[in-house]
C-alpha positions, 0 to 999 in steps of 0.5 A, a space after each residue: 500500499 502506498 505511503 501516502 495512504 496513512 491517515 492525515 490525522 496520523 501524519 499530523 499527530 506524528 509531525 507534532 510530536 517531532 516538532 514539539 521536542 526541544 531543539 527540533 528543526 521545524 524547517 527540516 521536519 516540514 520538508 520531510 512531511 511535505 508541507 510548507 513552514 507556514 503550515 507546520 507553524 500553523 499546526 503548532 500554534 493550533 495545537 498549542 491553543 488546544 485545537 482538537 483537530 490535530 490531536 490523534 489521541 483519545 477524547 475520553 473524558 477526564 476522571 473527576 475526584 468524585 468518580 466512583 470506583 465502578 466508573 474507574 473500572 469501566 474506564 480501565 476495561 474500555 481501554 483494555 478492550 481497545 488494547 487486549 495485549 496491554 497490562 497494568 503498567 501500560 494501561 496506567 500510563 495510558 490512562 494518565 496521559 488521557 487525563 485521568 487525575 488519579 489512575 489506579 496503581 498497576 497492581 490495582 488494574 491487574 486485579 481488575 483484569 484478573 477479576 474479569 478473566 482478562 489475564 493469562 498466566 504470569 510470564 517467567 521473570 526475565 534476567 537481561 540488560 537493556 541496550 540501545 544506541 545513543 541517538 536516533 538513526 544510528 541503527 535501524 533493525 529490519 526483518 520479515 515477521 514471517 508470512 501469515 494467512 489471509 482470507 485471500 492469500 498470505 501476507 509477508 509483514 516487513 518491519 523497520 525499527 529505530 534501535 534508539 527510540 523503538 520508533 516503528 518506521 515501517 510495518 508493510 503488508 507485502 505480497 512477497 519477500 523479493 528484493 524489488 519489494 523490499 527496495 520499494 518499501 525501504 525507499 519510501 521510508 528513506 524519502 520520509 525519514 532520511 537515511 540511517 547510519 546502519 541497518 541490522 538484518 538477519 542472514 536470510 534472503 533478500 539481504 544476505 547471501 548463501 552459497 558462494 558468498 559476496 553481497 546481495 543487490 539489496 546490500 549493494 544499493 544500501 552501501 551505495 547510499 552510504 548505509 552500512 549493513 550489519 548482520 546478526 549472528 546466525 541462529 541468534 535471533 536475540 541479536 535483533 531482539 527489538 524488532 523481534 519484540 515488535 513482531 510479538 506485539 504485532 502478533 498479539 495486537 493485530 493477528 490475534 484479534 481478527 481475521 484479515 481479508 486481504 493485503 489491503 485490509 492488512 495494511 489498513 490494520 498495520 497503519 493503525 497499529 503503527 500509529 498507536 504503537 509510536 504515538 499512544 502505546 507506553 513503552 516499558 524500555 522507554 520508561 513508559 514514554 511513547 517511541 515518537 517522543 524519542 525519535 527525530 527524522 535523520 538529517 541525511 536526505 535520500 538521493 533519488 539519483 545514486 551518487 557516482 562511486 569514486 575510489 582513490 587514485 591508488 586503487 585498482 578499479 575493476 568492473 564485476 562481470 555477469 558471473 560476479 567475478 573480476 579479472 585480476 593478474 590474469 586470473 578470475 576471482 569471484 566477488 559477488 553476484 550482487 555487484 554485477 556491472 558495479 566498479 570495485 577497488 582492489 587494494 594491497 593488504 599488509 599480508 604479503 601477497 593478499 589483496 582486499 576488494 572494496 565496494 564503496 567504503 566496505 571490504 567485501 572479499 580478499 584475494 590471496 596468493 593462491 588466486 593469482 
């Protein structure tokens, strides 16, 4: 589904969260969201004046000191019905953000849910140390969730998550997991949010190779854009723990709640989920702030035309053949099938008789003495 089909309310709400952060670059945000600075400042002024048109949150009335416990309980149950996967802490923070003056303690909310048969067994305690990059856009995590059945066909959810803020940059209902599909979806994200410093993926297709090795065409495109590509350790999904956790949330809050008819219906649900996840859902790892409050778009714009690849004067430049190899010292050496037609640089290494093969800024292969 095209990027532009997100609701106007969601776009405005996202803009306001970013723009109201300390030190926000309003001009850059307006360019990112495709609006004039006049419009951006108009939205900010109207929001500051309490104009409800721009708010994407709930209009639930504020609690009052004389509200009866039954009314408070009803409000807890109503919010839980909207978000069946939220527990006591998330519900308490959401109620406070919606305006309830004295929301019940998390333990009280948990007791309310338990009385109404809305809780499963408590999960086992977890022992781990949280880690996140220091700033937005230093690292994004990307993965396919794993295809799910629809009433008509199957959906392959593709996700992109900012490591620092947990901001969900993309939740896309894809028909397949092909290179062209991923590139089109990621290009739309780059146009809207700018370029990250690096992207972390697993070792599966279409972003990692098998067999003879090298890099994929998707990796080559990202490197050409100046985006480093990292891969998690094989058979260690915890390397991408944040995006895996996002997938668990999608499973609980989207797929566990209803059947989806087709890809269009799936994208509608994904868009609604992403808006809630970024702007409304309290995140435990963020001290119950929402991800949008910790995220700012990247200052690195997406170039519609890829820049020319330029190597140093001391580099020996070779063009990768249709077989994924280069000619070096009268011998063929395999480099990568993902680089067919691309220039690579060959540089001497400190080890005698060894040569490093670079594409853009990244070494992708080594030529040893036995290869020449």
